[in-house]
N, C-alpha and C positions, 0 to 999 in steps of 0.2 A: 208696496214699499215697506221695508222693515223699519220699526222704530229704532231709535238710537241704541238702546240697550241690546235689543236682539241683533242688530247689525254688528255691534262690537263683539258680542258673545259668539256669533256665527263665524266672524273673522278669526277669532282665537281658536275656535274648533277646527276651522279649515287648516290653519297653520299646524296645529297638533296632528291632525289627520295626515297631512302631507309628510310630516316627519316620520310617522309610523308607516305610512305607505311606502316610503323609500326603503324601509327595512323588511316589512312583511307583506307588501302589496295589499291585495284585498282578500287575504286569507279568511277573514271573518265571514265571507260569503259562502264558504264551503265547510268550515269547521263545525264540530259538534256544538249544538246550541247549549248543551250543559257546560261545556268548556267556557263558553261566553258568559253564561250565568255565574259560574265560579269566579271568573275575572271581574265581573260586575260586583260581586260580593267583596272581593279584595279591595277594589277601589272604594266601595262604600265604607269599609272599615277604616281606610286611610282618611277619608273625609271626616268621619265621625271622630276619629282620634284627634285630628287637627282642630276641629271645632271645639271639642271638649278641652283640649289643651290651651287653645288661644283665648277662649271666651270665658274661662272659669273665673277670672277676677274682674270682668266687666271694665277693662281698661283699654286705653289706646294700644294698638298692635303695630309692630314694626312693618314697614313696607315689605321686607323680605318674607315675613311670615304670612302676610296677606297674599303676596304673590304665590307662595307655595300652596296655600289653600285654594286659590283660584285655579292654579294648575291642576290640582287634584279634582276640583269640580269639573273642569273641562274633560279630564280623563274619564270621570264617571259619566258625563253626558255623552261622550263618544261611545261608551259601552251601551248606553241606552239606545243610541242610534243604530249600533250594530245589532242589538237584540230586536229592535223595531224592524230592521231590514229582514233578519232571519225569520221573524214571525210570519212575514209575507210568504216565505217559501213553503210554509206548512198549510197554506190555504187550499181548500178543496176546489178543484177546477171543474 
């Protein structure tokens, strides 16, 4: 059984995955792993930018901005999942 935080996070990841799947299907399973790594780096930059922007003054942050940061964190996490999956395809059998 997942704890509350993991369950909420995984549900959000599933919703985002489903939205992307409707557009791209499971193309991550066959695309070049370097392409995925570059997409990961793009998502990482977006997360870093938002964190630096939002937390620089150590103040309360609007719901809209927190939601945007959480959305980007989910996107970054999905890239991790895709890279995790692709790493398995390189195992020696």
